[in-house]
C-alpha positions as CSV (number, residue, x, y, z in Angstrom):
1,M,-15.5,151.9,289.0
2,K,-13.9,153.0,285.6
3,S,-16.3,152.4,282.6
4,V,-16.1,153.6,278.6
5,V,-18.8,155.5,277.5
6,F,-19.5,155.7,273.7
7,A,-20.9,159.4,274.2
8,S,-21.7,160.0,270.9
9,P,-20.5,158.5,267.7
10,N,-16.9,158.4,267.0
11,V,-16.4,160.1,270.6
12,I,-15.6,157.9,273.6
13,K,-14.8,158.7,277.4
14,I,-13.4,156.9,280.3
15,E,-15.9,157.9,283.1
16,D,-16.2,156.7,287.1
17,V,-19.6,154.9,287.8
18,S,-20.9,153.1,290.3
19,R,-20.0,149.5,290.6
20,P,-22.7,147.0,289.8
21,E,-24.5,145.4,292.4
22,I,-25.2,141.7,292.3
23,S,-28.7,139.8,292.6
24,E,-28.9,136.4,294.6
25,N,-28.7,134.5,291.4
26,D,-25.9,136.5,289.7
27,V,-21.9,137.4,289.7
28,L,-19.7,139.9,289.4
29,V,-17.0,139.4,287.1
30,K,-13.6,141.8,287.0
31,I,-12.9,142.2,283.2
32,E,-9.6,140.8,282.1
33,A,-9.4,140.9,278.7
34,A,-12.4,142.6,276.2
35,A,-12.4,141.6,272.4
36,I,-13.7,144.3,269.9
37,C,-16.4,143.3,267.5
38,N,-16.3,144.4,264.5
39,M,-20.1,143.4,263.5
40,T,-21.4,145.8,266.3
41,D,-18.9,147.7,268.4
42,M,-17.7,149.5,265.2
43,H,-20.7,150.0,263.8
44,F,-21.9,151.6,267.6
45,L,-18.6,154.0,267.3
46,K,-19.6,155.4,264.2
47,G,-23.3,155.6,264.6
48,E,-24.4,153.3,261.9
49,I,-26.5,151.4,263.5
50,P,-30.7,152.7,263.2
51,G,-32.2,154.3,266.5
52,I,-29.7,154.2,268.9
53,E,-29.4,157.0,271.1
54,Y,-26.5,158.2,272.4
55,P,-24.9,158.4,275.1
56,L,-24.9,154.7,275.3
57,P,-25.0,153.1,278.9
58,P,-21.7,152.4,280.7
59,G,-19.6,149.5,279.0
60,K,-22.0,149.0,276.2
61,P,-21.5,147.7,273.7
62,G,-18.5,145.5,275.1
63,H,-19.8,141.9,275.3
64,E,-16.6,139.8,274.1
65,C,-14.7,139.4,277.4
66,C,-13.8,136.8,279.8
67,G,-12.8,137.9,284.0
68,V,-12.9,136.8,287.4
69,I,-15.0,136.3,290.0
70,V,-15.0,138.4,292.4
71,E,-18.6,138.1,294.2
72,A,-21.3,135.7,293.9
73,G,-25.1,135.7,295.0
74,K,-26.2,133.3,297.4
75,N,-28.3,131.5,295.4
76,V,-25.0,130.6,293.0
77,E,-23.6,127.1,293.1
78,K,-21.9,126.0,290.5
79,L,-19.1,128.7,290.8
80,N,-17.1,130.3,293.1
81,V,-15.0,133.7,294.0
82,G,-11.7,133.4,292.1
83,D,-13.3,131.3,288.8
84,R,-12.2,131.9,285.5
85,V,-15.5,132.6,283.5
86,V,-16.3,133.4,280.4
87,P,-19.7,135.5,280.5
88,G,-22.5,135.4,277.2
89,P,-24.2,136.1,275.3
90,L,-24.6,139.8,277.1
91,Y,-26.3,141.5,274.5
92,A,-28.9,138.5,274.1
93,L,-29.9,136.8,277.3
94,P,-32.5,133.8,276.1
95,C,-35.3,133.4,278.4
96,G,-35.6,130.2,278.6
97,K,-39.4,129.5,278.6
98,C,-40.4,130.9,274.6
99,Y,-41.3,128.6,272.2
100,Y,-37.9,128.8,270.4
101,C,-36.0,128.2,273.5
102,T,-37.9,125.5,274.3
103,Q,-37.1,124.4,271.2
104,G,-33.4,124.3,271.5
105,M,-33.0,128.0,269.3
106,Q,-32.4,130.1,272.2
107,E,-30.7,132.5,269.5
108,L,-34.2,133.4,268.2
109,C,-35.4,133.9,271.3
110,E,-38.4,136.2,271.8
111,N,-37.7,138.1,275.0
112,P,-34.3,138.4,275.0
113,S,-32.6,140.5,278.2
114,E,-29.4,142.2,278.2
115,A,-26.8,142.0,280.9
116,D,-24.3,144.7,281.7
117,F,-21.5,145.5,279.3
118,A,-18.2,145.0,279.3
119,Y,-16.0,147.8,278.4
120,A,-15.7,148.5,282.3
121,E,-13.9,147.2,285.2
122,Y,-16.8,144.8,286.2
123,L,-19.4,143.0,284.4
124,R,-22.8,141.9,286.7
125,V,-24.1,138.8,284.6
126,P,-26.4,135.9,285.9
127,A,-24.4,133.2,286.9
128,K,-26.4,130.6,284.5
129,Y,-24.7,132.3,281.4
130,C,-20.9,132.4,282.7
131,Y,-18.7,129.2,281.5
132,P,-15.6,127.7,283.3
133,L,-12.9,129.0,281.1
134,P,-9.9,126.4,281.5
135,E,-6.5,127.3,283.0
136,N,-4.6,126.4,279.8
137,V,-7.0,129.0,277.5
138,S,-5.4,133.0,278.7
139,F,-7.9,135.8,279.1
140,E,-7.1,137.2,275.3
141,E,-7.8,133.9,274.2
142,G,-10.8,133.7,276.3
143,A,-12.3,136.8,275.3
144,L,-12.5,135.2,271.4
145,I,-14.5,132.4,272.6
146,D,-17.8,135.0,271.9
147,L,-16.9,134.7,268.4
148,L,-15.9,131.6,268.4
149,A,-19.3,130.5,269.8
150,C,-20.8,132.6,266.7
151,A,-18.4,131.1,263.8
152,L,-19.2,127.6,265.4
153,H,-23.2,128.1,265.0
154,G,-22.1,129.6,261.4
155,A,-20.3,126.0,261.1
156,Y,-23.6,123.9,262.0
157,R,-25.5,126.1,259.6
158,A,-23.2,125.7,256.8
159,D,-23.2,121.9,257.7
160,F,-19.6,121.8,256.6
161,S,-18.8,117.9,256.0
162,V,-16.0,115.6,254.7
163,G,-15.2,116.3,251.4
164,K,-16.7,119.2,250.5
165,S,-15.8,122.1,248.8
166,V,-16.2,125.3,250.5
167,V,-15.5,129.1,250.1
168,I,-15.4,131.8,252.7
169,I,-15.3,134.9,251.6
170,G,-13.9,137.3,254.3
171,Q,-10.5,136.7,256.3
172,G,-11.1,138.4,259.3
173,P,-11.4,137.1,262.7
174,A,-15.0,135.6,262.0
175,G,-13.6,134.3,258.9
176,L,-10.5,132.8,260.5
177,L,-12.3,131.0,262.6
178,L,-14.7,129.5,260.4
179,T,-12.0,128.7,258.1
180,Q,-10.5,126.4,260.9
181,L,-13.7,125.2,261.6
182,A,-14.5,123.9,258.0
183,K,-11.1,122.1,257.8
184,L,-11.5,120.5,261.5
185,A,-15.0,119.0,259.8
186,G,-12.5,117.1,256.9
187,A,-13.5,119.7,254.3
188,G,-12.1,118.4,250.9
189,K,-11.3,121.9,249.5
190,V,-11.1,125.2,251.7
191,I,-11.0,128.4,249.4
192,T,-10.6,131.9,251.2
193,A,-11.0,135.4,249.8
194,D,-10.3,138.9,251.0
195,I,-8.8,142.2,249.8
196,D,-5.8,141.8,252.3
197,D,-2.7,140.1,251.5
198,S,-2.0,139.8,255.2
199,R,-5.0,138.1,256.1
200,L,-4.9,135.8,253.5
201,E,-1.0,134.9,254.7
202,V,-2.6,134.0,258.2
203,S,-5.9,132.3,256.4
204,K,-3.1,129.8,254.6
205,K,-1.3,129.3,257.8
206,L,-4.7,127.9,259.6
207,G,-5.4,126.0,256.6
208,A,-6.7,127.2,253.9
209,D,-5.5,125.3,250.8
210,F,-6.2,128.4,248.3
211,T,-6.7,131.9,248.8
212,I,-7.8,134.5,246.5
213,N,-7.5,138.2,246.7
214,V,-10.4,139.6,245.1
215,S,-9.2,142.8,244.2
216,E,-6.9,141.4,241.7
217,E,-8.6,138.8,240.6
218,N,-12.3,137.6,239.6
219,L,-13.4,135.6,242.5
220,T,-16.0,133.5,240.6
221,K,-13.8,132.9,237.3
222,K,-11.0,131.4,239.9
223,V,-13.6,129.7,242.3
224,L,-14.5,127.6,238.7
225,E,-10.9,127.3,238.2
226,L,-10.1,125.4,241.2
227,T,-13.3,123.3,241.2
228,D,-12.9,121.9,237.8
229,M,-15.5,124.6,236.2
230,K,-18.4,122.9,238.9
231,G,-18.3,126.2,241.4
232,C,-18.2,124.8,245.1
233,D,-20.6,123.4,247.6
234,I,-20.5,125.6,250.2
235,S,-20.2,129.3,250.6
236,V,-20.4,131.6,253.1
237,D,-20.2,135.2,253.4
238,A,-18.3,136.7,256.1
239,V,-18.2,140.0,255.3
240,G,-21.8,141.5,255.4
241,K,-21.5,144.1,252.2
242,P,-24.2,143.7,249.4
243,A,-21.7,142.6,246.5
244,V,-20.4,139.6,248.9
245,A,-24.0,138.0,249.3
246,S,-24.1,138.0,245.7
247,Q,-20.5,136.6,244.8
248,A,-21.7,134.0,247.6
249,I,-24.2,132.6,245.2
250,D,-22.5,132.7,242.0
251,V,-19.6,130.8,243.5
252,L,-22.1,128.0,244.0
253,K,-22.6,124.7,242.0
254,P,-25.8,123.6,241.0
255,G,-27.6,121.9,244.3
256,G,-24.8,124.6,246.4
257,R,-25.6,125.9,249.8
258,A,-24.7,129.6,250.7
259,V,-24.7,130.9,254.5
260,I,-24.9,134.6,255.0
261,F,-22.6,135.0,258.3
262,G,-21.6,138.7,258.3
263,F,-23.8,141.1,259.7
264,H,-26.0,143.3,256.7
265,L,-26.6,146.6,257.5
266,K,-28.3,147.3,254.1
267,P,-30.3,145.2,251.8
268,A,-28.5,142.9,249.6
269,E,-29.7,141.6,246.0
270,I,-29.4,138.2,244.7
271,D,-30.3,137.0,241.4
272,L,-33.5,134.4,242.3
273,G,-33.3,133.0,239.0
274,K,-29.7,131.5,240.0
275,V,-31.0,130.3,242.8
276,F,-34.1,128.6,241.0
277,D,-32.1,127.1,238.2
278,K,-29.2,125.8,240.0
279,E,-31.9,125.0,243.2
280,L,-29.6,126.5,245.8
281,E,-29.8,126.8,249.9
282,I,-29.6,129.9,251.4
283,R,-29.0,129.7,255.1
């Protein structure tokens, strides 16, 4: 089968590799669509993740994907050949046995394993980590379900609720999903920020009440203006840059909550004096 191989930073090749052989508990999925994850894939491409050796295994780091089952192991009961499925999380399959898994916090699994990866024609994955894709959801949309799951987890951590004012900094794909989830949760005022007007235009269409281009306006000053000089109830760093984590603290009202959703590769400085004085919460 054909597979993408990240040969070295900024060098990608298409190679012929062996088609995976499944075990009795696996399924083989023909990949129909794979998304590019800005949080991990682009960092792998640029060689920015410490301790990674190249070339990467075939198909890695592709993990946002969906496809059709073409083969099922003999112990697989709930899935059949021909089923449309979304597999995942390919990069962190929970063991199901450790303390965190038994407490329902599989995202903190102490012994996660990896499946194969999705930048390839076929993907081998344990059947229990494949989920049916409804017929009315396209493969292109299905490839975003992994990211939607992450955004939904972020929304749970943020605890968006009716009437709360929310600032979401960053309107890339994840930020746009978080914007929609905040509105669906009944947030009273959703303010979004980015440096790209085209993203802010999409954000507005997807439910943002106010948008701020932070390359043109001071974010904290504008948020205060939009919240009767109080600040917002909840802020989300959906970027992963040190300055943004600090901004997520600055825009909060006393008793507010900041959620660090963006993937930080470098340490960020946060003024703990503000956290202390305003009794802020960071998740």
